[in-house]
C-alpha positions in Angstrom: 251.1 107.0 269.1 247.9 109.0 269.7 246.4 111.8 267.5 244.5 114.8 268.5 242.3 117.3 266.6 243.4 120.8 267.5 241.3 123.0 265.2 238.1 122.8 263.1 236.9 125.7 261.0 233.9 125.9 258.6 232.5 128.2 256.0 229.8 128.4 253.3 230.6 129.3 249.7 228.3 129.6 246.6 228.4 127.2 243.7 225.5 128.8 242.0 225.0 128.6 238.3 222.2 129.4 235.9 221.8 125.8 234.8 219.2 123.1 235.5 218.7 119.4 235.2 215.4 117.7 234.9 214.5 118.2 238.5 216.3 121.3 240.0 218.1 124.5 239.1 221.4 125.5 240.7 220.9 129.2 241.0 221.0 129.2 244.8 223.2 126.2 245.4 225.8 126.5 248.2 228.5 124.2 249.7 230.1 123.8 253.1 233.8 123.9 253.4 235.9 122.8 256.4 239.5 122.7 257.6 240.6 120.3 260.3 244.1 120.4 261.9 245.4 117.2 263.4 248.5 116.9 265.6 250.4 113.6 266.0 252.0 112.6 269.3 255.4 113.4 267.9 254.5 117.0 267.3 253.8 116.8 263.5 250.6 118.4 262.3 248.6 118.6 259.1 245.5 120.4 258.0 242.9 118.6 255.9 240.1 120.2 253.8 236.6 119.0 252.9 233.5 120.1 251.1 230.2 118.7 250.0 229.4 117.7 246.4 226.9 119.6 244.2 223.2 118.8 244.5 223.0 119.2 248.2 223.2 122.5 250.1 225.7 123.7 252.8 225.1 122.3 256.3 226.4 125.0 258.7 223.8 124.3 261.4 224.4 120.5 261.6 228.1 121.0 261.5 228.1 123.7 264.3 225.5 122.1 266.5 226.4 118.4 266.5 229.3 117.1 264.5 232.1 119.7 265.0 231.5 119.8 268.8 231.7 116.0 269.0 235.0 116.0 267.1 236.4 118.7 269.3 235.4 116.7 272.4 236.9 113.5 271.1 240.3 114.0 272.9 243.1 111.7 272.0 242.4 109.3 269.1 244.1 105.9 268.6 246.4 105.7 265.6 246.0 103.2 262.7 248.1 100.0 263.0 250.5 101.5 260.4 251.2 104.3 262.8 249.3 107.0 260.9 246.1 108.9 261.6 243.0 106.7 261.4 239.7 108.7 260.5 237.5 105.8 261.7 237.7 106.6 265.5 237.0 110.3 264.7 234.0 109.2 262.5 232.7 107.1 265.3 232.9 110.1 267.7 231.0 112.2 265.2 228.2 109.7 265.0 227.8 109.2 268.7 224.1 109.6 269.8 222.8 109.5 266.2 219.9 107.0 265.6 220.0 104.9 262.5 217.9 106.0 259.5 217.1 109.5 258.4 220.2 109.9 256.3 219.2 112.9 254.1 221.2 116.0 255.3 223.1 114.5 258.2 225.1 112.3 255.8 226.2 115.4 253.9 227.5 117.2 257.1 229.5 114.1 258.2 230.8 113.6 254.7 232.3 117.1 254.6 234.3 116.4 257.8 235.2 112.9 256.7 236.9 114.3 253.6 239.0 116.6 255.6 240.0 113.9 258.0 241.2 111.7 255.2 243.1 114.6 253.6 244.9 115.2 256.9 245.6 111.5 257.3 247.3 111.3 254.0 249.3 114.5 254.6 250.5 113.2 257.9 251.7 110.0 256.1 253.4 112.1 253.4 251.4 110.2 250.7 248.7 111.0 248.1 245.4 109.8 249.4 245.1 107.2 246.6 248.4 105.6 247.7 247.4 105.6 251.4 244.1 103.9 250.5 245.8 101.3 248.2 248.2 100.5 251.1 245.6 100.2 253.7 242.7 98.6 251.9 243.8 97.3 248.4 247.0 95.3 249.1 249.2 98.2 247.9 247.7 98.1 244.4 246.5 101.3 242.7 245.4 101.9 239.1 247.7 103.9 236.8 244.9 106.2 235.9 241.2 106.7 236.3 238.6 106.5 233.6 236.5 109.8 233.6 233.7 111.1 231.6 232.5 114.7 231.0 229.2 115.5 232.6 227.3 118.4 231.1 224.4 118.9 228.7 222.5 120.9 231.3 219.5 123.0 230.4 220.3 126.7 230.2 218.1 129.6 229.1 218.5 130.1 225.3 220.5 126.9 224.8 219.4 124.9 221.8 220.6 121.7 220.1 223.4 123.5 218.4 224.6 124.9 221.7 224.4 121.3 223.2 226.5 119.9 220.3 229.1 122.8 220.7 229.4 122.0 224.4 230.1 118.3 223.7 232.6 119.2 221.0 234.5 121.3 223.6 234.7 118.3 225.9 236.1 116.1 223.1 238.7 118.8 222.5 239.7 118.6 226.2 240.5 114.9 225.9 237.3 113.2 226.9 236.0 110.5 224.7 232.8 109.8 226.8 230.2 112.5 227.6 227.0 112.8 229.4 223.9 114.9 228.8 220.6 115.7 230.6 217.3 114.5 229.3 213.7 114.7 230.7 213.8 118.4 231.5 210.8 119.6 229.6 208.2 120.3 232.3 204.6 120.6 231.2 205.1 118.6 228.0 203.4 115.3 227.4 205.7 112.3 227.5 205.5 111.7 223.8 206.3 115.4 223.0 209.2 115.5 225.4 210.5 112.2 224.1 210.6 113.5 220.5 212.4 116.6 221.6 215.0 114.6 223.6 215.5 112.1 220.8 216.5 115.0 218.5 219.0 116.1 221.1 220.4 112.6 221.6 220.7 111.9 217.9 222.6 115.2 217.4 225.2 114.3 220.0 225.5 110.8 218.6 226.2 112.2 215.2 229.1 114.1 216.7 230.3 110.8 218.3 230.2 109.1 214.9 227.2 107.1 216.0 229.0 105.4 218.9 226.4 105.1 221.6 229.0 103.6 224.0 230.5 107.1 224.3 227.3 108.8 225.5 225.4 108.6 228.8 222.0 110.2 229.4 220.8 111.4 232.8 217.2 111.9 234.0 218.0 113.0 237.6 215.1 110.8 239.0 212.4 112.8 237.1 210.4 109.9 235.5 207.7 107.7 236.7 207.5 104.2 235.3 205.5 105.1 232.2 207.9 107.8 231.1 210.9 105.7 232.0 209.6 102.8 229.9 208.7 105.0 227.0 212.2 106.5 226.8 213.7 103.1 227.4 211.9 101.6 224.4 213.1 104.5 222.2 216.7 104.6 223.2 217.4 100.9 223.6 218.8 100.6 220.1 221.3 103.4 220.6 223.6 101.2 222.7 224.2 104.0 225.2 226.9 103.8 227.9 224.1 104.1 230.4 220.6 105.4 231.2 221.1 107.3 234.4 218.7 107.7 237.3 215.5 107.4 235.3 213.4 106.9 238.4 213.1 108.1 242.0 216.3 106.7 243.7 214.3 105.0 246.5 211.7 103.3 244.3 213.5 100.0 244.1 210.7 97.8 242.8 210.1 100.2 239.8 213.8 100.0 239.0 213.4 96.2 238.9 210.5 96.5 236.5 212.6 98.8 234.2 215.6 96.5 234.3 213.4 93.7 233.0 212.6 95.8 229.9 215.7 97.8 229.3 218.7 95.6 228.3 221.6 98.0 228.2 223.2 99.5 231.3 221.3 101.5 233.9 223.2 103.8 236.3 221.9 105.0 239.7 222.7 105.5 243.3 224.0 109.1 243.6 221.1 110.0 245.9 221.5 107.0 248.2 223.4 108.2 251.3 224.1 105.1 253.4 225.3 101.5 253.1 221.9 100.3 254.1 220.1 102.2 251.3 222.6 101.0 248.8 222.0 97.4 250.1 218.3 97.8 249.6 219.0 98.9 246.0 221.1 95.8 245.4 218.6 93.5 247.1 215.4 94.9 245.5 216.3 97.1 242.5 216.8 94.4 240.0 220.1 95.8 238.9 222.5 93.5 237.1 226.1 93.2 238.3 227.5 92.4 234.9 226.5 95.8 233.3 224.8 98.3 235.6 226.6 101.2 237.3 226.5 102.4 240.9 227.1 106.1 241.5 227.1 106.5 245.3 229.0 109.6 246.2 231.2 109.3 249.3 231.2 113.0 249.9 227.4 113.0 250.3 227.0 109.6 252.1 228.8 109.9 255.4 232.2 109.9 253.8 234.8 107.3 252.9 234.3 105.4 256.2 230.8 104.5 255.2 231.8 104.0 251.6 234.2 101.3 252.7 231.3 99.5 254.3 229.3 99.9 251.1 232.1 98.4 249.0 232.3 95.4 251.4 228.5 95.0 251.1 228.8 95.0 247.3 231.5 92.3 247.4 229.2 90.1 249.6 226.5 90.5 247.0 228.6 89.6 244.1 229.4 93.0 242.8 232.8 94.3 241.7 234.1 97.7 242.7 234.6 98.2 239.0 230.9 98.8 238.7 231.2 101.9 240.9 231.6 105.3 239.3 231.0 107.9 241.9 228.9 111.0 241.4 230.4 114.4 242.2 233.3 115.0 239.9 235.7 115.9 242.8 239.3 115.0 243.6 238.2 113.0 246.7 236.3 110.4 244.7 239.0 110.4 242.1 241.6 109.4 244.7 239.2 106.7 245.9 238.7 105.4 242.4 242.4 105.0 241.8 243.3 103.7 245.2 240.5 101.2 245.6 240.1 100.1 242.0 236.7 101.6 241.1 235.4 101.8 237.6 236.1 105.5 237.2 234.8 108.9 238.3 232.5 111.7 237.0 234.0 115.0 235.8 232.5 118.5 235.4 234.7 120.4 233.0 232.5 123.6 232.8 230.2 123.6 235.8 230.4 123.6 239.6 233.7 125.5 239.8 236.0 125.5 241.6 235.1 122.1 243.3 235.0 119.9 240.2 237.9 118.8 238.1 241.5 117.8 238.8 244.8 119.2 239.7 245.8 122.2 237.6 247.7 121.2 234.5 246.8 117.5 234.7 245.6 116.4 231.2 242.8 114.2 230.3 243.7 111.8 227.5 241.1 109.5 226.0 238.9 109.9 229.0 241.7 108.9 231.4 243.5 111.0 234.0 246.6 110.2 236.0 247.0 111.2 239.7 249.8 113.6 240.7 252.2 112.7 243.6 250.8 115.3 245.9 250.2 114.5 249.6 246.6 114.3 250.7 243.7 114.7 248.3 245.6 117.2 246.3 243.6 120.3 246.8 246.8 122.4 247.0 247.5 121.5 243.4 244.1 122.8 242.2 244.7 126.5 242.1 241.2 127.9 242.0 239.9 125.5 244.7 242.8 126.0 247.0 242.2 129.8 246.8 238.9 129.1 248.4 240.0 126.5 251.0 243.1 128.3 252.3 240.9 131.2 253.6 239.8 128.9 256.3 
């Protein structure tokens, strides 16, 4: 049986918010959304949806000028050996005439389309995406639930330590037992001054968590140089935090290796690496430790699931377990991947980046774990606010 793409539509929607991390604010952030309709040789058809994760802007130009036309010109596509739609030939068609390297924004545009292709593939199969992935790539085994943590603690005008603690208290009330907060967002301050301020914020949240550092992650968003990263590391090492996230520029591998020699607890990074090759360089040269550190590559930003499958294979070859992967982005696509391919969990945004973050409407979080509904595809139709945006395509 052959498959054919019959329609591709795109749009741009705002995900702006008056919040900031240590590096950027999100007041003008946008996202691309796409809808792809695929028709099977037997006349069945399905429409899949896709969008890009927060932190990168919409890509209407790249989509319209290069990647959508290539998909439209792909013609008939070979089916997967199981008889269903296979996104890999479509992905190959998108990447025709693209040189290696230069992954920045191109990987985002391809990732948007890739998400829609996988959503359509699962719908044509009549399966949730997590189940399709388990069947094709994980011997039919899927996790019962995914571990998730509440990402927040952003800087906001007028928000003090009491406001931060109240935010974290809300997340605990939603069923999360692990939370994440931003640090390093005090521009203009000397390192020592900023560190003292952040230590007060961290200690306040730890008090809420009964002193259990394993329930708290801190995130620098790549702001620090080596001196600041080491100064913070020395001060927080005794807290036993779940992880110290993206303390350094994501491409500065040798400096990561230096930090890993000094900071014993887990380090997390990778959300701003957008290809298997960049991830491989991190594994080869970043000094990370496969028994404790966390890899956060986001399939929606890094050429999609087709490339992410290559990344997982590379990790296995280098002695890393998929359980060390906890993707950035907080979206249903990565949640399906986590459950179907046996990752270590997924990020969640309970209060920011609506309507793209979060899970199907009415699905509860219990002790930082969430079960997947039996909805064909990624499950966008079961997330009311998000589907209200996507269905307009």
